[in-house]
C-alpha positions in Angstrom: 39.4 31.2 -100.0 40.5 33.6 -97.8 37.4 33.1 -95.2 38.8 29.5 -94.9 42.2 30.4 -94.1 41.1 33.0 -91.5 38.7 30.1 -89.8 41.7 27.9 -89.9 44.1 30.1 -88.3 41.5 31.2 -85.7 40.8 27.9 -85.0 44.6 26.1 -84.6 45.5 29.6 -82.2 42.3 29.1 -80.2 42.8 24.8 -80.0 46.9 25.8 -78.9 45.3 28.6 -76.1 43.2 25.7 -74.7 46.0 23.1 -75.0 48.7 25.6 -73.1 46.1 26.2 -70.5 45.7 22.4 -70.1 49.3 21.9 -69.7 49.9 24.6 -67.3 46.8 23.2 -65.0 48.5 19.7 -65.0 51.5 21.5 -63.4 49.7 23.8 -61.0 50.8 26.5 -62.7 49.9 30.1 -60.8 47.7 31.5 -62.7 46.9 35.3 -62.1 42.9 36.2 -60.7 42.3 37.6 -63.9 43.6 34.8 -66.4 41.4 33.4 -68.8 41.2 29.4 -68.1 40.7 28.6 -71.7 38.4 25.6 -72.5 36.2 24.4 -75.5 33.1 26.0 -74.2 34.9 29.6 -73.7 36.4 29.1 -77.2 33.5 28.4 -78.8 31.4 31.1 -77.2 34.3 33.6 -77.8 34.8 32.9 -81.1 31.1 33.2 -82.1 30.8 36.4 -80.5 33.7 37.8 -82.2 32.3 36.8 -85.7 29.2 38.3 -84.8 31.0 41.4 -83.5 32.8 41.9 -86.8 29.5 41.5 -89.0 27.8 44.3 -86.4 30.5 46.2 -86.6 30.7 46.3 -90.4 27.3 46.8 -90.8 26.7 49.5 -88.7 30.3 51.1 -89.6 31.8 51.2 -85.8 35.4 50.0 -84.6 34.7 46.6 -83.4 36.5 47.4 -80.1 33.1 49.1 -79.4 31.3 45.4 -79.7 34.6 43.8 -78.2 35.1 45.8 -75.1 31.9 44.8 -73.1 32.3 40.8 -74.1 35.8 41.1 -72.9 34.6 42.7 -69.7 31.4 39.7 -69.7 34.2 37.0 -69.9 36.0 38.9 -66.7 39.3 39.8 -68.6 41.1 42.3 -66.7 40.0 46.1 -67.9 43.4 47.1 -68.4 44.1 44.2 -70.5 40.5 44.7 -72.6 41.3 48.4 -73.2 44.7 47.7 -74.5 43.9 45.2 -77.1 
């Protein structure tokens, strides 16, 4: 039950981010250079690798940030933002 609730929660907010990005693009919102412009491809990519990172972090006993930090840098997230999460 908890796993299904977690997947539903993540899907809801992921789709909400995609819709919010599309709304902002429609009105020519001035994005910052390092903003993530969410689309469904990026949502699937990030969701898959965060799920995988959680499994890896749990199996080898490290914090998830050690796995997610390089992923965020690869997604071109501002380094100040990625280290603060």
